[in-house]
N, C-alpha and C positions, 0 to 999 in steps of 0.2 A: 304540698307537702311534698318533701319527697321521698323518697322510704329514706333518707339515712337517717334526716332525720326521728324515722321512728326506730329507726334501729339504738341510735344514741339513746335515746328515751327508755327504750328498751328496758337498754347498759344503765340509766341510770334509775328507771324506777321497778324493773322484775321488782324484785326483794321487796318492795313494799306493796306492790299489786298479788305474789302469791302469800303474802300475812297476810289482804285482808283479805283474798279470800281461803285462806283457814279458816281463816276467825268468823269467817260469813258464813262458810258449809261444814262447819266442821269436821269438816274432812283434811290430808294431808292430800291425798287426788286430787291436786288441781290444777298438775302444769297443762293437760288439757284449757281450760279455762285462762291460762292463763295468754297460753298460744294464741289464743281466741280472739283475748282479749285488744291483740296488738295488732289480731287482723282486720278485727276493727275497727280496729283506728288507723290503719292504712285506708280500706277501703270508707273512712267519714272524714277520709280529709280535710274535706273541706266544709264540715260544715264545723269547725277548730278554729273558733275566730280570737284564737289571744289572747280573749281578755281574759281566760280562767289559767292557774297552774296548767302546766304540765301532766306532771302527778293527780290532780284533780281531776280534767277531764278525764285522764284511762280509768282513775275507782269509778268513776261517773258510770265510764262503757262496761267493767270491772260489776257492778251490780244490777248494772241492765240485764248486761248476761244470764244471772245467775238466779235474778227472778226471772225472768223465760225460760232457766233452767231448768226450774223448780215448780214452773206451770207446765210446762211439758210434759215432765217426770210425773205429776201427780197425777194425773191427764193418762199415763201409759199405765201405773203400779194399778190406779181402780180396775185399768181391763188388764191385766200382771191376772191383778188376787183374784177375778172371776174364775179363768180359763187354770190357776194354780192352787187354791184354796188349802187342797189338800196333804204341801210338799213344803217344806220347812225351809225357812231363811239361812242360808250359813252363815256363820260373823268370820271375819277378815282377820284372822289371830294377828297375823303379823301387822296389821297396821294396828294395833290395841296393845303390843307386848311393847311396837317406837315409843311407847304416847306413857308419860309417866303416868302414875295414878291424879296425880296435884294437875296437871292437864290435860288429862280426862274429865274431867269433873268441870274444868271450867270451862273447856269448852261444852259439856254436856247444859251446865247453867245456863254459857252464855248465850246457847239457842233454841233455851226455854224462854226471850229475853222474845220481847213485839219483837219487831223488827224496826223498827226505829229507831228503839231502844239498841238494835245489836248492833247495827252501820256505826252510831255516834256516839257507843263504846269502842269499840274498835277502832275508826280515825280516830278518834281524838285522845281515849287513854294509851290504843297502842300503840295505833302508830307515830301519835303524838304530834297531828298536822291541828293546823289552829282552827278555828273554834272560828272563824271566816270562811278556812278551806276548807271546814265537815259541809258549813251552813252552801258554799255552791254547790258544792253533790249533792246531799239532800235539797237542796233550793228553801235554803228557811236562812232569818235572820240570828245575828251570831249570839244575842239573847237568847231564843229558843234554843239555840244549838246546845248552849252550858246549862241551861234549863234540863233538859231532854240528856244528860248527860249526866247531873246530878242525879236524874229521878232512876240513870240505865245501871249506874252506884248502888244506889241501894237497895235495887227491885234483887241484885244481877248477886250484893251481899245477902241478904232475902232468900234470896231460893237454895244459894250455897249451905244459910246456916239453916231452912228445913231440910236438906236432905244429907245432912249433918257433911257436907266437905269443907274438912279444914284446907286455907287453901293463903300463906302466908303474902299474899301481893296483896289483901284487899286490909 
């Protein structure tokens, strides 16, 4: 696979990868993760067999990248916590101002979902991927994807109601 193909995919799917990562991480600061997704795609080009849609393959890479990132961050946070117990963590106010209250509420509720619900909800409900495509990303069948999607919507609605959030999209 040539780097030209990855560049073409970047132009076609960067927005979808960015959206997935924003919703999956709950952070607007995903540029590095997006870049790393496409860098990994270039490095792993021999593992792409053409059976999956390129967007599906790229989202799988992004998902695995985030899982690895959170795993490493959890370890670092534990270590850092031991050294910085007395210091308070400052909040990035600029990021919070940029997002509307409704979106913040939605991001917070989505991030409280179990991982499998969160992935299916983002891919199916937000990025509007087909059940088949989502199944390829999470390595599951279409029926299971549909069941997970339905359950994730119910759980998201329940979480938002519990928190007293109002969101017109649900």
